[in-house]
GULUM-758621 format. One record per residue: residue in three letters; x negated, y negated, z negated of N, C-alpha, C in turn. Coordinates in steps of 0.02 Angstrom, whole numbers, plus 32768, in hexadecimal, padded with zeros to 4 digits. Layout:
BEGIN
alaXYZXYZXYZ ...
//
This chain:
BEGIN
met13AE8CF51EF613AE8CF71F3F13668CFE1F58 ala135C8D2D1F8613188D3A1F9F12FE8CFF1FC6 thr12BE8CF21FBE129E8CBC1FE412958CD2202D val12A88CA8205C129E8CB720A3125B8C9B20B8 leu122E8CC720C811EB8CB220DB11E58CAC2127 ser11C08C7C213E11B48C76218611858CAD219C pro118B8CC321DB115D8CF621F411158CDD21EF pro10E68D0B21E310A08CF621DE10888CD6221E val105C8CA52218103F8C85225210158CB72278 arg101B8CB722BB0FF28CE522E20FA98CDA22D4 gly0F878D0F22C60F408D0A22B90F1C8D4322DA thr0EDE8D3A22E90EB78D6F23090E7B8D8222DF gln0E7B8D6D22A00E438D7E22750E478DC72261 leu0E0F8DE4224D0E0F8E2822330E3C8E2C21F6 phe0E5E8E6421F00E8B8E7021B80E648E772177 ile0E768E4E21460E5A8E5321020E968E5A20D3 pro0E9E8E9220B10ED88E9B20860ED48E6E2048 glu0F0D8E6420290F0F8E3F1FEA0F068E6C1FAE leu0F1B8EAB1FB50F158EDD1F800EFB8F1E1F9D val0ED48F431F760EBB8F841F8B0EC78FB71F54 tyr0EE48FF01F670EF090271F390EC990641F4F phe0EB1908A1F1F0E8D90C81F2D0EAC91021F08 glu0EB5913A1F2A0EC091791F060E7D918D1EE7 pro0E7C91A51EA90E3C91B71E8A0E1291E71EB4 asp0E32921A1ED00E0C924C1EF70DEE922E1F37 ala0E0B91F71F4F0DF091D91F8C0DA991BF1F81 leu0D9991B01F430D5691961F340D2191CD1F33 glu0D37920C1F3A0D0792431F3E0CEE924C1F86 tyr0D0A92271FB50CF6922C1FFB0CCA91F0200D pro0C9891FB20380C6E91C2204D0C9591882069 lys0CC9919520910CF1915F20AD0D1491382076 gly0D2D915B20430D4D9139200B0D1C910B1FE7 gln0CDF91221FDC0CAC90F91FBC0C9A90BD1FE7 lys0C9690C920280C85909220560CBA905C2055 ile0CF9907020550D30903E20540D31901B2010 leu0D22903F1FDA0D20901F1F980CEA8FE91F97 glu0CB08FF71FB10C7A8FC51FB20C8E8F891FDD trp0CB08F9620150CC88F6020400CF98F34201A ala0D288F531FF60D5A8F2D1FD20D3A8F031F9A lys0D088F1F1F790CE58EF91F450CC18EBD1F64 lys0CA18EC91F9C0C7C8E931FBD0CAB8E5B1FD2 glu0CE88E6D1FE60D198E3B1FFA0D3B8E1A1FBE gly0D2D8E331F820D4A8E171F460D948E251F3F leu0DAB8E5E1F560DF28E6E1F560E088E8F1F15 pro0E458E831EFE0E5F8EA61EC30E658EF11ED2 ile0E488F1A1EA80E468F621EB30E6D8F851E7B his0E998FB41E8F0EC38FD91E600EBE90231E70 met0ED2904C1E410ED590941E4B0F1E90A91E4E thr0F2B90DF1E730F6E90F91E790F6B91451E7B thr0F9F91651E620FA091AE1E620FAE91CA1EA7 ser0FD091A41ED20FE191BD1F140FE691841F46 his0FCA918F1F820FD0915C1FB6101791551FD0 asn104291851FBE108891821FD310B5915D1FA1 arg109991471F6A10C391271F37109E90ED1F16 ile10A790B21F33108B90751F1710C5904C1EFA thr10C490431EBA10FB901F1E9910E28FDE1E7B asn11118FB51E6711038F761E4510D88F461E6E leu10E18F461EB010C08F141ED810DC8ECF1EC6 pro10B28E9C1EC510CB8E591EB310FA8E3D1EE8 gly111C8E081ED511498DE71F03118F8DE11EE8 glu11AF8DA91EF811F48D9E1EE312238DAA1F1E gly124E8DDB1F17127D8DEA1F4C12608E191F80 glu128D8E371FA712798E6A1FD812498E4F200D leu12578E122026122D8DF8205C11E58DED2046 glu11DD8DCF200B119A8DC21FF411758E021FE4 lys11988E321FC511798E731FB711648E961FF7 tyr118E8E90202A117E8EAF206B113F8E912088 arg11398E4F208810FF8E2F20A610BF8E3D207F ile10C58E42203E108A8E54201610768E9D2023 ala10A98EC8202A109A8F0F203910748F15207A lys10858EEB20AC10638EED20EC101B8ED420E7 arg100A8EB620AE0FC58E9F20A30FA38ECA206D thr0FBD8F0620620FA38F3420300F858F712051 leu0F478F81203F0F248FBC205A0F228FF22025 val0F34902F203A0F329069200D0F03909D202B val0ED390B420050EA190E3201C0EAE91261FFB gly0EBC915920230ECF919920070EB891D42030 ile0ED1920E201D0EC2924D203F0F0092642064 arg0EF8927520A30F2F929020CA0F3892DA20BA lys0F6D92E920960F78932F20820FA1935620B5 thr0FCF933520D70FF79357210A0FCF9358214C leu0FBA9393215F0F8F9399219A0FB393BA21D5 thr0FF693BE21D1101D93D2220A102B93932233 phe10119390226F101793542298105C935122B8 asp107A931622B910B9930C22DD10AC930E2328 thr10E1931F234D10DC9319239610E092D023AA ser10CA92C023E610C7927A23FA10D892722444 lys110E929124591124928B249F1143924624AA pro113D922924E6111B9243252110D192312525 ser10B7920F24F1107391F624F5103F922D24F0 ala104B925E24C41019929124B7103A92CE2499 glu10129303248F102E933F246F103693352424 tyr1005931324051007930B23BC0FF392C423A8 ala100C92B0236E0FF59272234E0FC09284231B ile0F85926523210F50927322F00F53923E22B9 pro0F5C9253227B0F6B922322450F2D92082222 ile0F1491CF22390EDA91B222180EED917421EF ala0F29915A21FA0F40912021D30F8C911C21DA thr0FAB90FA21AB0FF490F021AD100290A82198 gly102C908621BE103C904021AE1014901021D8 cys102F8FD321DF10108FA1220B10178F5C21EC met0FE48F3321F70FE38EF021DA10098EBD2205 ala101B8ED0224210408EA2226E10898E9D2258 his10AC8E6D227210F28E622260111F8E63229E cys11168E9522C911408E9A230411888EAB22EF his11B68E7F230011FB8E8622E9121B8EC822FE tyr120B8EDF2339122D8F18235712108F5B2343 cys11DA8F5D231F11B28F9A231611D98FD122F4 tyr11D3900F230E11F6904822F011DB905A22AB leu119F9041229A1186904D225611B1902B2221 gln11DA8FFA223612078FDA22061231900D21E2 thr1247904022071272907321E8124C90B321D8 thr121C90C7220111FA910621F311D0910221B3 leu11B690C721A3119190BF216511BE90AA212B gly11FA9091213D122B908221091211905520D3 ala1211906E209611FD9047205C11B290492050 lys118B90622080114390682077111E904420AF pro1126900220B511068FDE20EC10BD8FCF20E0 tyr10A28FE320A7105B8FD7209A1031900220C8 ile0FF18FF020CF0FC5901021000F9A904420DD arg0F9C908020F90F7690B720DC0F4090CF210D val0F0490D920F30ECF90F9211A0EB9913720F4 tyr0EA3916A211A0E9391AB20FD0E4991B92103 val0E2C91D220CE0DE391DA20CB0DCC922120DC asn0DF9925220DB0DE5929820E80DE692A72133 met0DBC928421570DBB928A21A00DA592CF21B7 asp0D7A92F121920D66933421A60DA2936321AA asp0DCF935E21780E0B938721780E37937821B5 ile0E3E933721C40E69932221FB0E4C9339223E leu0E0A933122460DEA934622850DE89392228C asn0DE093B522560DE293FF22590E279417226F gln0E5B93F522570E9E9407226C0EA893F922B6 ala0E8E93C022CD0E9293B023140E7093E6233E lys0E3793FE23260E13943323490E3D9472234E arg0E62948223190E8D94BD231B0EC394B62351 tyr0EE1947B23540F14946F23880EF6947623CE ile0EBA945B23D70E9A946024190E8E94A9242B asp0E7494D023FC0E65951724090EA5953E2417 glu0EDB952E23F40F1A955223FD0F3595492444 arg0F2B950D24610F4894FE24A20F18950B24DD ala0EDB952024CE0EAC952F25040ECA95632533 pro0EBF955D25740E90952F25960EB094EC25AB glu0EEB94DC25910F09949C25A10EE79464257A ile0EE9942725950ED093ED25710F0393D7253E thr0EEC93C425030F1893AD24CE0F0A936324C0 arg0F3F933A24C50F3892F224BA0F5092E02474 phe0F2D92B224540F3F929A24120F49924F2415 glu0F7F923823F50F8F91F123F10F7D91D923AB ala0F5291A523A70F3B918D23660F609150234D ala0F92913823720FB390FA235F0FFE91022356 cys1015913E2344105C9148233A1077912422FC thr104F912222C9106691052289103C90CA2272 ser101290B0229D0FE6907922890FC7905922C7 asp0FA2902322BD0F77900822F20F30901022D9 pro0F10904922EA0ECF905822CC0E97902922DE val0E9D900623180E698FD5232A0E668F9E22F6 gly0EA08F8922DC0EA38F5522AA0E858F682267 leu0E788FA9225E0E5C8FC2221F0E158FDD2226 glu0DFB8FDD22630DBC8FFE226F0D828FDF2249 his0D838F9E223D0D4C8F7E22180D4B8F9421CF ile0D838FB021B80D878FC921730D789013216F ser0D98903A219C0D94908321960D5F90A421C1 gly0D54908B21FD0D2690AD222B0D4190EF2245 ser0D8090FF22370D9B914122470DA6914B2292 leu0DBA911622B40DC9911E22FB0D8A91322322 lys0D53911423120D14912623340D03916F2327 glu0D10918722EB0D0391CD22DB0D2C91FB2308 val0D6B91EA23110D969214233A0D8192102383 ile0D7091D4239B0D5991CC23E00D1D91F923EE glu0CEC91F823C00CAE921D23CB0CBA926823C1 phe0CEA927B23980CFD92C123910D1B92DA23D3 met0D4A92B523EE0D6B92CA242C0D3B92CB2467 ala0D0892A124650CD792A0249C0CB492E324A3 lys0CAF9308246C0C8D9349246D0CBC9383247B glu0CFD937424810D2F93A9248B0D4393AA24D5 pro0D2F93DD24FA0D4293E025410D8D93DD254D leu0DB493F6251E0DFD93F825270E2293C824F9 gly0DFE939A24DB0E1D936924AE0E1D932424CD arg0E53930024C50E5892BB24DD0E79929024A7 leu0E64925124A40E80922224730E9F91E82498 arg0ED591CE247B0EF7919324950F0C9168245A phe0F09912724620F2490FA242F0F3490B82450 val0F5D909124300F729050244B0F6A901C2414 thr0F5D8FDE24290F528FA923F80F6D8F672411 lys0F7C8F3B23E10F8C8EF523F00F558EC723D4 phe0F1C8EE423C30EE58EBD23A70EA98EBF23D6 his0E7F8E8C23CF0E468E8523FD0E048E9723DC his0E068EB0239F0DC88EBD237A0DA98F00238E val0D908F0423CB0D798F4323E80D2E8F4F23E1 glu0D0A8F1E23C80CC08F2323C80CA68F6323A7 pro0CC18F7A236E0CA58FB723500CAB8FF6237C leu0CD58FF223B00CE3902D23D90CBF902C241C leu0C9F8FF4242D0C838FEE24700C46901A247B asp0C22902B24440BE79056244C0BF5909E243A ala0C3490AF242F0C4590F4241E0C3791232459 arg0C21915F244A0C159192247D0C5991B3248B his0C7B919C24BF0CBF91B424CB0CC591E72503 asn0C9391EA25300C91921C25650CCF921A2591 gly0CF091E125930D2B91DA25BD0D68920025A3 his0D65921925650D9B9242254A0DCE92192522 thr0DC391D7251C0DF291AD24F70E0E91782525 arg0E51917425280E71913E254E0E839106251D phe0E6690CD25290E6E909224FF0EA69067251E arg0EDE905F24FA0F17903C25170F268FFD24EE phe0F408FCB25110F558F8D24F10F9F8F8424FD ser0FC18F6F24C910088F5D24CE100C8F1524E6 val10308F0A251C10378EC7253910818EB92546 asn10918E7A254F10D78E68255A10DC8E232578 ala111A8E11258A11278DCD25A311198D9B256B asp11078D5E257E10F88D2A254D11318D21251B tyr116F8D24253311A98D1B250811A98D4E24CF val119A8D8C24DF119C8DC124AD11638DB8247A ile11278DAA249210EF8DA1246510FA8D652437 lys11148D302453111E8CF2242C11518CFC23F5 his11898D1D240311C08D2023D411C18D5E23A8 phe11A18D9523BD11AB8DD4239A116B8DF72385 glu11308DD9239010F28DFC237F10C38DD12353 pro10DD8DB3231D10B08D8D22F1107D8DBB22D0 gly10438D9F22C3100E8DC522A10FE58DF022D0 thr0FEC8DE723120FC58E0E23420F968DE02369 ser0F688DFD238D0F3B8DD623B70F628DB923F2 ser0F4B8D80240A0F6B8D6124430F648D8C2481 phe0F8E8D8024B20F8B8DA524F10F468D9D2511 gln0F2C8D6025120EEB8D5525320EB48D7A250E asp0EB68D7B24CB0E838DA124A50E878DEB24B4 arg0EC48E0524BA0ECC8E4D24C90EAE8E5D250D ile0EBB8E33253F0EA48E4125820E588E392587 thr0E3D8E0925640DF48E0225610DD68E412543 ala0DF58E5A250E0DDD8E9824EE0DE38ED3251D ala0E198ED525440E228F0C25740DE98F0D25A7 gly0DD28ED225BC0D998ECE25E90D5A8EEB25CA lys0D4F8EDD258A0D158EF825670D198F452563 val0D558F5D25550D608FA5254F0D538FC72592 ala0D6B8FA925C90D608FC6260B0D158FC8261C lys0CF28F92260B0CAA8F9026190C838FC225EF ala0CA18FD725B70C81900A258D0C91905025A7 gly0CB6905525DE0CC1909525FE0CFE90BB25E9 tyr0D26909E25BD0D6390C125A80D9790C025E1 pro0DBB90F725EB0DF890F326130E2990C225F1 leu0E49909726180E72906225FC0EBB906C260C gly0EE6905425DF0F2D905725EC0F50901C25CC phe0F8D900E25E30FB78FDB25C50FFC8FF725B8 ile10158FE7257E105A8FF7256D10818FB5256F ile10B28FB1259A10DE8F78259A111B8F8B2570 ala111B8F742532114F8F8A250311538F5A24C8 pro11908F5024B011CE8F6524D111DF8F352508 ile11F78F4F2540120F8F24257612528F072560 ile12558EC4255D12918EA3254112B28E782578 trp12F18E83258113198E5B25AF13258E172590 his130D8DE325B013168D9F2595131A8D6F25D0 asp132F8D3225C313338D0025F812ED8CF72616 gly12E88CFF265712A88CF82679127C8D352675 trp129B8D70266812728DAC2660124A8DBE269E glu12668DB326D912418DC3271612028D99271B glu12098D58270E11CF8D2C2711119C8D4026DC gly11B68D5126A011898D62266911608DA02676 tyr11808DD5268E115B8E13269B11328E0F26DB gly114A8DE7270B11218DDC274610E18DB72735 glu10E78D84270A10AC8D5E26F5107C8D8A26CD leu10978DB626A5106D8DE5267F10408E0D26AD leu105D8E2A26E110358E53270F10058E292738 arg10188DEC27490FEA8DC0276E0FAD8DAF2742 lys0FBA8DA027020F838D8F26D50F538DCB26CD leu0F708E0726C70F458E4226C20F188E4826FF lys0F358E40273A0F0F8E4727780ED78E13277B glu0EE78DD527670EB58D9F276C0E7D8DA6273A thr0E8B8DC627020E5C8DC626C90E318E0426C5 leu0E4C8E3E26D60E288E7C26CC0DED8E8326FC pro0DB58E9F26E30D7C8EAC27100D8A8EE8273C pro0D638EF127710D6F8F29279F0D6E8F6D277C glu0D448F7327480D3F8FB427250D828FCA2707 ala0DAC8F9A26F80DEB8FAA26D60E1E8FCB2703 thr0E178FC427430E4B8FDB27710E3D901E2791 ser0E04903D27820DF2907C27A20E1C90B72789 asp0E3190B5274A0E5A90EB272E0E8A90CC26FC leu0EBC90A927180EE8908026EF0F2D909F26E9 thr0F4890A026AC0F8B90BB26A10FB890872680 phe0FF9908F268D102C9065266D10619093264E glu107A907D261510B2909E25F510E7906825E8 leu1125907625F9115A904525F61190905D25C6 ile119F9034259411D0904725611201900E2556 gln1240901A256512738FE7255B12828FE02511 his129B8FA524FE12AD8F9924B812E78FC624A4 arg12E18FE224671316900A244B13198FFF2400 phe1351900E23E213579007239A138C90372380 thr13889048234113BC906F231F13E3904022F1 lys141C905822DA1443903022AA141A9023226B thr13F69054225413CC904C2218139690182224 ala1375901C225E13408FED226E135B8FA62271 lys13958F9E228E13B38F5B229413BD8F3C224F lys13D68F62222013E28F4921DC13A18F3521BB val136E8F5F21C2132E8F5221A2130D8F1421C2 ile130E8F10220412EF8ED7222713118E962213 gln13538E96221013778E5821FF136A8E4321B7 arg135D8E73218B134B8E61214513058E452142 arg12D78E63216512908E50215F127F8E14218A tyr12A28E0A21C112968DD121ED12D98DAF21FC pro12F58D8E21C913398D7321CF13428D3F2206 arg130D8D22221D13128CF0225212FF8D0C2296 thr12F98D4C229C12E28D6922DC13128D592315 lys12F58D512350131D8D46238D13278D8823B3 leu13138DBF239513188E0023B613618E1323C1 glu13738E1F23FF13B88E30241113C58E7A23FF met13F68E8623D314078ECA23BE14538ED023BA asp14738EC023F114BC8EC223F614D18F052413 glu14F08F3023E915038F73240015328F70243D glu155A8F3C2441158B8F37247715688F2D24BB lys152A8F1624BA15068F0A24F814D78F44250A arg14DC8F7924E414AC8FB024EC14CF8FF224FC lys14A69022250F14BB9067251B14A2909224E1 tyr14CC90BE24C814B890EA24901498912924AD lys145D913824961438917224AF1425919F2476 trp143691DE247B1427920E244613DD921E2445 gly13C092242409137A92342401136E927E23F6 arg132F929023EE131D92D623E7133A92F723AA trp133F92D12374135392ED2334139B92DC2322 gly13C392CD2354140992C02347141892782333 gln13E4924F232E13EF9208231E13EB91E0235E gly141E91B8236A1420919223A813FF914E23A2 lys13F4912F23DC13D790EC23DE13FA90C52415 tyr13F59084241114139058244313DE90412474 val13E9905024B413BC903B24E913E5900E2519 tyr13C48FF6254D13E88FCD257D14168FF925A8 pro144F8FDE25BD1479900525EC14529012262C asp1467904526511441905E268A1431902626BC glu14608FFA26C814568FC526FA141B8F9926E7 lys14178F8526A713DF8F5B2691139E8F83268F ala13A28FC0267513668FE9267013488FF526B6 asp1373900426E6135B9011272A133C8FD22748 ala135A8F972739133E8F59275412FA8F4A2736 leu12F38F5526F512B28F4B26D4127D8F7A26F0 arg12908FBA26F512608FEB270E124B8FDC2756 ala127B8FCD2781126C8FC127C8123F8F8427D1 tyr124F8F4E27AE12298F1027B811E28F17279C ile11DC8F31276011998F362741116E8F692767 thr118D8F9F277D11688FD027A5114E8FB027E5 glu11798F8A280711648F67284411298F392837 gln112D8F13280010F88EE427EF10B68F0827E0 ile10BB8F4127BD107E8F6727AD105C8F7E27ED phe10818F9C281A10628FB62857104E8F7F2888 thr106E8F45288310588F0C28AC10128EF72897 his10068EF328560FC68EDA283D0F938F122832 phe0FAB8F4F28230F7E8F8728150F968FC5283B pro0F8B8FC6287D0FA78FFC28A60F8C90412895 gln0F52904528750F35908628640F49909E281D ala0F6E907527F80F7F908627B30FB390BE27B1 asn0FB890DE27770FEB9110276A101B90F52735 ile105C9100273F108E90F1270C109F913526EC asp108D913D26AD1096917E268C10E0918D267F tyr1105915A266B114C9166265E116F91232653 phe11B29124265A11DE90EE26451212910F2617 thr121B90F325DC124C911025AF127390D9258C 
//
C-alpha cells in the first residue's frame, strides 16, 4: 500500500533540488558548466542521463513518494524541439526555457501535460531558443509578437540556477517588435530587478483568495511575499500584471476575492498602477486531470464534481469542466467590479 504523504509545508526559500541530472552534451555549453559548478558547490548528488525526457529509477516507495522526489529533481539538457507552441490568449508563442515546477499546486494543468515527467528541466542552448524567437518575430513583422515564458514552468523560481529568464528579458529589450510575458507564484525577483528590459517585458504575479492559497498552493511564496515582490518589480520599471487564477467558487468567495483586491490596492506602490493588467481564469479540469490530482493529492479539498460543472469542448477535441454560466457570470461580474473599484485605470485582458 502506497504511503500517503502530507503536502509539503509552505516555504519561500530558494529551490534547491535533491538530485541533479545532466545530459552529456549539456556540459559543452557555458550554462551547463555553470549549473554543474553550482550543483557541486551545493553538495548535490549529480548523475548523467542520455535524455532529459527520460529519467528512470528515481528513488521512492510508491507513486506518491516518487512523484514528490521527481518534483525535487533538476534535469539539465538541450532543447531539441525548437517549434514553439502557441499560447493563446496570453501570447502568440510559448518560449521554452524550462519545463516543470517545484510548487505543488493541486489544480495545475501540468499535472496532466507533464504526465509521468514531473521533474524539472532547464535548457542550456539559449542561443538556439533565442534565434528561433527572432525568426518568429521577423515572420510576423510589422506586428508585435508576444512570448509567454511560463507556460510549462515557473521560471522565476529557477532563475537563481539558470539565469535564463534575464537573458530572454534583455534579448526582447533589443527587439522593437518582441515582447515577453511570464507569471510567477514566487517572490525571488532580485536577479531580475537590474535587467535591461526597455519596458518590453510584462512581469505578472499569480494571486488568489486566501482560501485558495492556503488549501491548494503548497510550496509557493505567501501572498504577502508575492505582493511585496510586485512592488519591487514595479519600482524597477516593469509593466506589471496579475493573474487571478484559478478563480474557485467556495464558501465566502465574494469576501475572499474582495479582500484580495483591497490588499493589492493597499500594498502596491503608485508605480504599479500606471500600466496594470489583470487576467481572470476560472477553475477547470479534465477527467484525466481529476484522476491524476486525486492520486497525487488524496486529501485535496479541490471540488471536481462533474455534476456541478458545465462541459466545454477544447481546441483539440478534448473537453474540460468549467463552472455553469450562472456561476461563471457571477464570478466575472463581481471580480471585474472589484478590480475597477480599486484600479479604475487597469485593463482586464480576458476572462476564460
